[in-house]
N, C-alpha and C positions, 0 to 999 in steps of 0.2 A: 432337663433329663430326658433322654430318649426312651421310647417304649418299643424299640426295634427288637428283632429276633436275631440270634447268633447266626453267623455266616454258614456253618454246617447245616443248619435247618433249612436253608434256602436251596441247597443242592437238589433235594427231591423235586422241587418245582421246576428246576431247570431240566431235570431228567424227563419229566412229563412233557416239557416243551419239545425236547429233541426226539422223543418217541413219536410225537405228532409230526415232527418234521420228516422223520424217516418214512413213516407210513404215508404221509402226504405226498412226498416225492414219488414213492412207489405207485400211489394212486394216479399221479400225473403220467407216469410211464404206461400205466394200464390204458389210459385214454389215448395214448399214442400206439397202442397195439402190442405192448410188451405184456406177456402173460405172467404177472406177478401175484395175482390173487388179492390185491388190495381193492378197497371199494372206490371205484373210479369217481362216483358222484360226490365223494367226500373230499376230493382234492382241495377245493377252495376253502371250505370251513377249517380243514386241518391246518392248512398253510397259514391262513390269515388269523382266524380267531384263536385256534389252539396253539399255534407256534408263536406267531408275532404277538398275539394278545397276551400270552403268558410271559414271554421274554420282556416285552415292553412294560407289562404290568408289574413284573418283578423289579425291574429297574426303577419304576416310579415309586413302588413301595419302599425300596431302599432309600431313595431320595427323601421321601416323606418321613421315614423312621417311625412309623406307627404300625402296630401289629395288625389292626383291623384291615389295613390296606392289602395285606397278603391274602385275604379272602378272594380278592380279584384274580390273581394269577392261579390260585388253587382251583377256583371254579372253572376258569377257562382251560386249565390243564386237564381237569377231570372231564370236561366236555370232549376233548380229544380222545380220552380213554374210553368214554362212552361210545363214541363213534367206532373206535377200533375194535372194541369187544362186542359190538353189535347190539348195544342197548338201544331200544327203539325210541321213537318220539314219545313224549316231548323232551326227554332228558338232555340230549346234546345241545339243542338250541336254548333250552331253559338255563342250563349251566353256563353257556356262553353269554347269555343275557345278564345273568347275575355277575359274571366276571366283568363285563363291560360296564355295568352300572357302578360297581365298586371302583373300577378304574376311573370312571367319570367323577365320582365323589372325591377320590384322591386328587385328581387334577384340579377340581374346583377348590379344594382345601389349599393347594399350592397357590392357585390364583388369588385366593383371599389373603394369603400371607404376603404375596408379592405381586402387586398389580402392575403388569407390564405387557407389552405387545406380545412377547414370546410366550408368556404363561397363558395369555388369552388364546393364542394360536394352539398351544398344546391342549387346552381345554376344549377347543373346537374339534380337534382331532379325536379326543375321547368321546365327545358327543356324537360324532359321525359313526364311530364303531358301535356305540349303543343303539343308535337309530337303525343302522343296517342290520344288526343282530336281532333287534326287536321285529323288524320286518321279516327276517328269516324265521324267527319263532312263530310269526303269524301266518306262515305258510307260503311266503314268496320264494321263488326259485333263486338259486345262488346268482345267476346272471342278472337278476333284477336288483340285487342288493350289492353286487360287487363294487359298483362305483362309490358307494358309501364307505366300503372297506378300504378302497384305494385312497379316498380322501382322509381316512383315519391315519394311514401311514404317511401320506404326503404332508399333512398338517403337522404330524408329530416330528418328522424329520426337519421340516422347514422351521418349526418353532425352536428345536434344539440348535439348529445352525444359526438362527437369529440370536439366540442366547450367547453363543460363542463369538458373535460378531463384536462383542465388547472389546475384544483384543484388536479389532480393526473397525472402530466405531463407524456405523452407517450415518450418513447425513440425515437431517430431518426430512429432506425430500425423498431420500431412498427409503426411509421408514414409512413415509406416506404412500409410496408406490407399493411397498410390500403389503401394507394394509389394504390397498385397493385391489391387489391381485387376490388376496385372501377373500375379500368380499365378493369378487367376481366368481371365484371358485365355489364359494358357498351358495351364492345366488343361482348359478347354473346347476348346481347339484340339487337344490331344492325343487327346481322346476323341470329338471331333466326328463325323467320318465321316458317316454318314447319320443320326445321332441328332438329332432335332429339339430335344430337351432341351438337349443340349450346344451346338447352334447358337444356340438362344435365349439360353443363358447367355453365349455369346460376344458376341452383340448387346448384351445388357444390360451387359456389361463395357465395351464400346465407349462406351455412353452414360455410364457412370460415369466413364470416362477423360476424356470431353469435359467433363463437369461439373467434374472435378478441374482440368483445364487452364484452364477459364474462371475458376475461383476462385483459382488459384495462379500463373498465368503473369503475368510483368511486363507483358505486352501490355495488360492492363486499365488500367495506369497510363500507359504510353507512348502509348496511343491519344489522349491529351489533348495530346500534343506536336504538332509540325508536320513537314512535309517527309517525308523518307525514313523517319524514325522512326515517324511516324503511319501511313504506307503499310504498313510491315511489320506493325504492330499490327493494322491493318484486315485484312490478309491472314490473320493468325493467328486472330483472333477469328471471322472469317467461315468459316474452315476448320473451326474447332471446332464451329460450328453444323452443318455438313455431316457431321462425324463423329458428332454426336449423332443427326442424322436417319438416317444409314446404319445405325447400331446399332438405332435404334427401328424402322426398316423390317424388320430381321431379326427382332426380337422380335414385332412385329405379325403377321408372316407365319408365325411358329413355325418359323423356319429359312429357308433359301433353296434353291430348286430351279431348275436351269437351264431357261430358256424361260418362266419366270413373270415377271409385271410386277415383283414385289418383287426378283427377282434382278438385273435390269438397273438398277432404281432404287437398290438398296442398294450394288451394286458401283460404280456411277458416282458416287454421292454420296460414297463413301469415296475412290475412286481419282482422281476429277476434282475434286469439290468440296473435299475435305479435302487430299489430297496435293498437287494442283497449286496450291492456294492457298498451301501452304507453299513450293512451288518459286518461285512468283511473289515471295513475300516475302523469300526467302533468296538469290535469284539476284544482286541487287545487292551482296551480301556475298561469295558464293561465287566469282563470276567474278573479282573482283580477287585473291582469295586463291589461286586455282588458276592463272590465266593472267597475273597481274601486270598487269592493265589497269584503267583507271578506268571506273566506271559511275556517272556523276553522276545525282542525282535529277532527275526531270522529272515534272510533274503528269500527263502522258500515261500514266504507269505505271498509273493507275487504269482506263484504258479497257479493256485486255484482261481485267483482273480483273472489272470490271462485266459484260463480255460473257460471261465464263466462268460467273458465277453466274446471270445471266439465262437463258442458253441451257440450262444444266443444269436450271433450274426448268421450262423448256418441255419438255425431254426427259422429265423425271420425270412431269410432268402427262400427257404422251402415254402413258407406261407405264401409269399407273393408270386412264386413261380408255379404254385400248384403242385409242387413235388412233395408228396407225403413222405417218401423215403428220406429225403433231405431233412424235412421237418422232424422226422422220427430220430434221425441221427443227431441232430442238434439237441433234441430233448434229452437223449441219453447223455450227451456231453454236459448239459445243464446239471443233471443229477450227479454225474461224476465230479463236477466242480464243487458242488455242495458237500459231497462226501469227503473229497480231498481237503476241503477247508476245515471240516471237523477234525480230521486226522492230524492236520498240521497244527491246529490249536492244541489238541490234546497232547501231541508229541512235544510241543514247545513247553507246555506246563510240566509234563513228566520229566523231561531232560533238564529243566531248570533246577530241579531238586538234586541232581547228581553232579552238575558241574557249573562253574560260573560262566556267564555269557557276557560278552562285551556289547554294550548298547550301541 
């Protein structure tokens, strides 16, 4: 018998997440010179801990079906609210730490129930979020912990894709290679710090993971289908391309240092190009599971995806060309793509209630 909470009670948690997303995007635009009044320094924590932490934590709580697991997304969502309302230290980082700890506990509970490579990878991702957030609560700057937060998202996505590889089973050799890549990522992460060699190894492991996903994900077959199935595959495959680019940017620069062109290029290739492409692809599946609503497929889904990739390419071109105006334009396009995506999803949900839609 499940001890879950009703779907309508989950909606406020998702609202908290999207409030953090909206203010986090505005904070990113402030960093690019747009006068929007958002706290520029809060861009990273709002986007990663308060938005992704809340959304992924909510998804994990639904999967586990235990009420205590919802404390995680509630705490991380409140962390974002504390940042937005100007509540001072230590509350934002403390709440995010509580959220990541509960998320780690939920992930370990799932691992205990089903011991597998993919559940172990998901648990590693949860541990990375907790460690990074703990460092942040301890006073480290965001640029010093962001690699842990990147690992949280990379391991989470890789673990979920490995789980779905049961529809296109990977060979024992392929699974062994996946485990080796994960081990390399984790090892490089642990010793990274200011070490260019470890950072370069981390970037190389990201490239290797992208190649593994290209070769083993069922998306390379489902992209030949139509409708929502093809859209999800396009999101995944395009995201893997940005994962490879982000890793290669780190390798080419011999690591990443704040304020350099490669830092902005690598981080946004990974966190926008890779992670948000995954969000775009999984949202039509996650929203029905979490909120018990219908998100019917519509061709307009491709519009925010195309805008995301095009504007990111413009932004990165501005990074490497040293053209701040180009980078700024690309950043505005990134924000527009995310806003358009939310509007398209909401519009699809609302119109689904008024007329039937052909899948």
